[in-house]
C-alpha positions in Angstrom: 6.7 2.2 -6.7 8.5 -0.7 -8.4 7.3 -4.2 -8.6 8.2 -7.6 -9.9 5.6 -9.5 -12.0 4.9 -12.9 -10.6 2.1 -15.1 -11.9 0.7 -12.2 -13.8 0.5 -10.0 -10.7 2.6 -7.0 -9.5 4.4 -7.8 -6.3 6.0 -4.8 -4.5 9.8 -4.9 -4.4 11.5 -4.8 -1.0 12.6 -1.2 -1.6 9.0 -0.1 -2.3 7.5 -2.1 0.6 10.0 -0.6 3.1 9.0 3.0 2.5 8.1 4.3 5.9 6.8 7.8 4.8 5.8 8.6 1.3 6.3 12.3 2.1 10.0 12.0 2.8 12.1 13.7 0.1 14.3 10.6 -0.4 11.1 8.6 -1.2 10.0 10.9 -4.1 10.3 9.5 -7.6 12.2 11.5 -10.3 8.9 12.3 -12.0 7.4 13.6 -8.8 10.4 15.8 -8.1 10.2 17.2 -11.6 6.5 18.1 -11.2 7.1 19.5 -7.7 9.8 21.8 -9.1 7.5 23.1 -11.8 4.7 23.5 -9.2 7.0 25.5 -6.9 8.0 27.7 -9.9 4.4 28.5 -10.6 3.7 29.3 -7.0 6.7 31.7 -7.0 5.3 33.4 -10.1 1.9 33.8 -8.5 3.4 35.4 -5.4 5.2 38.0 -7.5 1.8 39.5 -8.7 -0.2 39.1 -5.5 -1.1 42.2 -3.4 -0.3 41.0 0.1 -2.6 41.7 3.0 -4.8 44.0 1.1 -7.9 43.1 3.1 -6.1 43.9 6.4 -4.7 47.2 5.0 -8.2 48.5 4.1 -9.4 47.8 7.7 -6.3 49.3 9.2 -6.6 52.4 7.1 -10.1 52.9 8.4 -9.1 52.5 12.0 -9.7 48.8 12.3 -7.6 46.5 14.5 -7.3 43.0 15.8 -8.4 41.2 12.6 -8.0 37.5 13.2 -9.8 34.1 13.0 -9.9 30.7 14.7 -11.3 27.3 13.9 -12.4 24.7 16.4 -14.1 21.3 16.1 -17.6 23.0 15.7 -17.0 26.4 14.1 -14.8 28.9 12.3 -14.9 32.6 13.3 -13.6 35.7 11.7 -13.5 38.9 13.8 -12.2 42.5 13.7 -12.6 45.7 15.7 -13.8 48.7 13.7 -14.9 52.3 14.7 -18.6 52.6 15.1 -18.8 54.9 12.1 -17.1 52.2 9.9 -19.8 49.6 10.5 -21.0 49.9 7.0 -17.5 49.3 5.7 -17.4 46.1 7.7 -20.8 45.1 6.2 -19.5 45.7 2.7 -16.2 44.0 3.2 -17.5 40.9 4.7 -20.4 40.5 2.4 -18.2 41.0 -0.7 -15.8 38.2 0.2 -18.8 35.9 0.7 -20.5 37.0 -2.5 -17.3 36.9 -4.6 -14.8 34.7 -2.8 -11.3 34.5 -4.3 -8.8 32.1 -2.9 -5.8 34.2 -4.0 -3.2 32.4 -1.9 -4.6 28.9 -1.6 -1.4 27.0 -2.0 0.7 29.4 0.1 -1.9 29.3 2.9 -1.9 25.5 2.7 1.8 25.6 3.5 1.0 28.0 6.4 -1.5 25.5 7.8 1.2 22.7 7.5 3.7 24.9 9.4 1.1 25.6 12.1 0.6 21.9 12.5 4.3 21.4 12.8 4.5 24.1 15.4 1.5 23.2 17.5 1.5 19.4 17.2 4.7 17.8 15.9 7.2 20.1 17.6 5.8 20.1 21.1 6.6 17.4 23.7 3.0 16.1 23.9 1.4 17.3 20.7 1.5 14.1 18.7 0.5 12.0 21.7 -2.5 14.3 22.6 -3.6 14.0 19.0 -3.4 10.2 19.1 -5.0 10.2 22.5 -8.0 12.1 21.1 -8.3 9.7 18.2 -8.3 6.8 20.8 -10.9 8.5 23.0 -13.3 9.3 20.2 -13.9 6.0 18.6 -16.5 6.8 16.0 -17.3 10.5 16.4 -15.8 13.0 13.9 -14.2 14.7 17.0 -11.5 12.1 16.6 -10.2 14.1 13.6 -7.6 16.8 14.3 -8.9 20.3 13.5 -5.7 21.0 11.5 -6.0 17.7 9.7 -3.8 14.7 9.6 -0.3 15.2 8.0 -1.4 13.7 4.7 -4.6 15.7 4.5 -3.0 19.2 4.1 -0.9 18.6 1.0 -3.6 16.4 -0.6 -6.5 18.9 -0.5 -7.1 20.5 -3.9 -8.6 23.8 -4.9 -11.7 22.0 -6.2 -12.2 20.3 -2.8 -11.8 23.7 -1.0 -14.3 25.3 -3.3 -16.8 22.5 -2.7 -16.4 22.7 1.1 -16.7 26.5 1.0 -19.9 26.3 -1.1 -21.5 24.1 1.5 -20.3 25.4 4.9 -19.8 29.1 4.1 -23.2 29.5 2.6 -25.5 32.2 4.1 -27.8 29.7 5.8 -24.8 28.5 7.9 -23.4 31.9 8.9 -24.2 34.1 11.9 -23.3 37.8 12.1 -22.4 39.0 15.6 -22.1 42.7 16.5 -20.9 43.9 19.9 -20.4 47.5 20.8 -21.7 51.0 20.3 -24.1 51.0 17.3 -27.7 51.7 16.4 -29.6 48.4 16.2 -32.1 49.5 13.6 -29.5 51.0 11.4 -27.3 48.0 11.7 -30.2 45.7 10.8 -30.9 47.8 7.7 -27.3 47.7 6.6 -27.1 43.9 7.2 -30.2 43.3 5.0 -28.8 45.6 2.3 -25.4 43.9 2.1 -26.0 40.3 3.1 -29.5 39.6 1.6 -28.0 40.0 -1.8 -25.9 36.8 -1.3 -27.8 33.9 -2.8 -28.7 30.9 -0.6 -26.2 28.0 -0.9 -27.2 25.2 -3.2 -26.6 22.6 -0.4 -27.6 22.9 3.2 -24.7 21.9 5.5 -25.4 18.3 6.8 -25.7 17.4 10.4 -23.2 14.9 12.0 -24.5 11.4 11.2 -22.1 9.3 13.2 -22.2 9.7 17.0 -19.9 8.1 19.6 -20.4 4.4 20.0 -20.5 2.5 23.3 -17.0 1.4 24.1 -16.8 -1.9 25.9 -13.1 -2.7 26.0 -10.1 -1.3 27.9 -7.5 0.4 25.7 -3.9 1.5 26.5 -1.5 3.8 24.7 2.2 3.8 25.4 4.6 6.5 24.1 7.8 8.3 25.0 7.6 12.0 25.9 10.2 14.6 27.1 7.9 15.9 29.8 7.3 15.7 33.5 5.2 12.8 34.8 1.5 13.6 34.1 -1.9 12.0 34.4 -4.9 12.7 32.3 -8.3 11.0 32.8 -11.2 11.6 30.4 -14.8 10.5 30.7 -17.5 10.7 28.0 -20.2 13.0 29.2 -22.9 15.2 27.6 -23.1 17.8 24.8 -23.9 21.5 24.9 -27.0 22.6 26.8 -27.7 19.1 28.1 -29.4 19.3 31.5 -26.5 17.5 33.2 -23.8 19.8 31.8 -24.5 22.5 34.4 -24.1 20.1 37.3 -20.9 18.8 35.7 -19.6 22.4 35.4 -20.2 22.8 39.1 -18.5 19.5 39.8 -15.4 20.5 37.8 -15.1 23.8 39.7 -15.3 21.9 43.0 -12.3 19.9 41.9 -10.4 22.6 39.9 -8.6 25.9 40.8 -6.2 26.7 43.7 -9.2 26.5 46.1 -10.5 23.2 44.7 -10.4 19.8 46.2 -7.7 18.4 43.9 -5.2 21.1 44.6 -5.9 21.2 48.3 -5.7 17.4 48.5 -2.9 16.5 46.2 -0.7 19.6 46.1 -1.1 21.2 49.5 -2.1 18.0 51.3 -0.4 14.7 50.3 2.1 16.6 48.2 2.1 14.0 45.4 1.4 16.6 42.7 2.7 20.0 41.6 -0.4 20.9 39.6 -4.0 19.6 39.2 -6.9 20.5 36.9 -10.5 19.5 36.0 -12.9 20.7 33.3 -16.2 19.7 31.8 -16.2 20.4 28.0 -19.6 20.3 26.3 -19.3 20.5 22.5 -22.1 20.6 20.0 -22.5 16.8 19.6 -20.6 15.2 22.4 -19.0 16.1 25.7 -16.1 14.9 28.0 -14.8 15.5 31.5 -11.1 15.8 32.1 -9.3 15.5 35.4 -5.5 15.3 35.8 -2.3 16.5 37.3 1.5 16.6 37.2 3.3 14.3 39.6 5.8 15.8 42.0 9.4 14.7 41.9 9.8 11.5 43.9 6.2 10.5 43.3 4.6 8.3 40.7 1.7 9.2 38.3 -0.3 6.4 39.9 -0.3 8.3 43.2 -1.9 11.3 41.4 -4.4 9.0 39.7 -5.3 7.4 43.0 -5.9 10.8 44.6 -8.2 11.9 41.8 -10.3 8.7 42.1 -10.5 9.2 45.9 -11.9 12.7 45.4 -14.4 11.5 42.8 -15.5 8.7 45.1 -16.3 11.3 47.8 -18.4 13.2 45.4 -20.3 10.0 44.6 -20.9 9.1 48.2 -21.0 12.4 50.1 -23.2 15.5 49.6 -21.2 18.7 48.9 -21.5 21.1 51.9 -23.7 24.1 51.2 -20.9 26.6 51.8 -18.6 24.9 49.2 -21.4 24.7 46.7 -22.2 28.4 47.1 -18.5 29.3 46.8 -18.4 27.6 43.4 -21.6 29.3 42.3 -20.1 32.6 43.3 -17.1 31.9 41.2 -19.2 31.3 38.2 -21.2 34.5 38.8 -18.0 36.5 39.2 -16.6 35.1 35.9 -19.8 36.0 34.0 -19.6 39.5 35.4 -15.9 39.9 34.4 -16.8 39.0 30.8 -18.8 42.3 30.7 -15.6 44.3 31.2 -15.0 44.8 27.4 -16.5 43.9 24.0 -14.0 41.2 23.2 -14.9 38.6 25.9 -18.6 39.2 25.2 -18.0 38.6 21.5 -16.0 35.4 22.1 -18.7 34.1 24.4 -21.4 34.8 21.8 -19.3 33.2 19.0 -18.7 30.0 21.0 -22.3 29.7 22.2 -23.7 30.2 18.7 -21.2 27.8 17.2 -22.0 25.1 19.7 -25.8 25.5 19.2 -27.5 28.6 20.6 -26.2 32.2 21.3 -29.0 32.6 23.9 -26.9 30.4 26.3 -25.0 33.6 27.2 -28.1 34.7 29.1 -29.5 31.3 30.1 -26.5 29.4 31.4 -26.1 31.6 34.5 -29.5 30.9 36.1 -29.2 27.2 35.3 -25.8 27.0 37.0 -27.2 28.8 40.1 -30.1 26.3 40.2 -27.8 23.3 40.5 -28.2 21.5 43.9 -25.8 19.3 45.8 -28.1 16.3 44.9 -27.6 17.2 41.2 -23.9 17.1 41.6 -24.0 13.7 43.3 -26.5 12.6 40.7 -24.1 13.2 37.8 -21.0 11.9 39.6 -22.5 8.4 40.2 -23.2 7.4 36.6 -20.2 9.2 34.9 -17.2 8.4 37.0 -16.2 4.7 37.1 -12.8 3.3 37.7 -11.0 0.3 36.2 -14.0 -1.5 34.8 -14.3 -2.2 31.1 -17.6 -1.0 29.6 -18.0 1.9 32.1 -16.9 5.3 30.9 -13.4 6.5 31.7 -10.4 7.4 29.6 -7.1 7.5 31.5 -3.7 8.6 30.1 -0.5 9.1 32.1 2.6 10.5 30.6 5.8 9.8 32.5 9.4 10.7 31.9 9.7 8.2 29.1 6.3 6.5 28.9 2.7 7.2 28.4 -0.2 4.9 29.2 -3.8 5.3 28.2 -7.0 3.4 29.2 -10.4 4.0 27.8 -13.8 2.6 28.9 -17.4 3.6 28.1 -20.4 3.7 30.5 -23.1 1.2 29.7 
C-alpha cells in the first residue's frame, strides 16, 4: 500500500484505495511476489520427499476400500470399509493418527480446499449466491459461515492455527467411534480400550455455540444475476435437532415434497407453472430451517410458483390433512427407514449424522416419533411457522430468474 503524508497522517493513494481484490496477482507487491516465489519453492521441495497416500495404501493392501471423509456445519467424519479380521488394524491406524498427528501436506491440502471451493461455489451458476443467501438468512448464528470458509480464510490459516483447532476439536472427549458390520462386540470394545484409552484427554473441552440466531424484524432483499432457469426458494427459521416440533415438520415437508406431494401435483401437474418443486425440513444441532421452492416453467414467472407455494401452505394452516394422506406420508418414512438397513453404508451414515447433530439414539427413536404425529400436530406447526409478506414473522424468500435474484427474509416474533 502506498500513501501520501498529510498533516502527519498517511492518506491512501488513489491507486491503493482502488484495489478491488488484494488476492489478484496484479495487486501483489514486489516483496510479496518474492516471498511467494520462495514459499512455492519450499513447498515443491517438501513434495519431493513426501510418501504420497501412504495411509490409504496400507488400508488398500489389507483389503480396505472406500476411505473418505466429509465435513458439514456440525461435524467431520472419516470412514473406511475393512474386512472383519482387520478391525484391529483399523483401531491401531486411527488411534495412531490421533495420538501422533502429523500434518504432512498442510499447505498442499490448503490448496486442495481452495480448489474445492472454486469448483463447488465459485464456478457454479448459483454457488456464490447460495453462499450469500445463507449469510443473509443466518444473521447471528455461526451457520452463516461457509463450511469451506470465505475466500480469504483459506490462504490465511496458518499451521499454528490448525494445530490449535485440532487440539481442541479432535480431542478424545469430542470423538465418537462408530462400527457397523460383522464383528464381536466384546472383542471390539476390548480393542477400542486398548488403542484409544492411551490417547490423553485434550487440554481444552470443545466449547458450545454461544451465539444463537437473533429475532429478525426487518425485510431483506438480495438481487443478483445468474445463468440459470427461473427459480424460487423460500426459507423459514424453524427448530433444531430432536425438537418436538421437528417430527411434525418432517411430515409436513413430505406432504409437500416428492412426485406424489401437493406441490408437484398442484404446480407441475395442475397449474403447470413449474417444472420441479421441493420441500424439506432441516434440523441441525443448534438451529433449523424449512425450505420450499421450485423452478418456473417457460412462459411463467417465479412469482406464480411463489404464489402456489403460499396457497398450499395456507391450506395446511386452515385445513386438517386427510387421514389417508397422512398415513401415506408415514408409510413413506417407514419404507425409507427400512431401505437404510439394506447395507452397512446407509446405517453408518445415519449413525454419523445423528451423533454429530446430538444423539446417535435418534436412529431408533425418530421412527416412532414420526409415526405418532397427528394431523393436528401438522396444522399446529404450520400456523406459527409459515407467514407471508409481513416483517417480523419468519420467512426467507429468494427467487432466481434468468438474470436476477431476489431475496426476502423475516423472522417470527
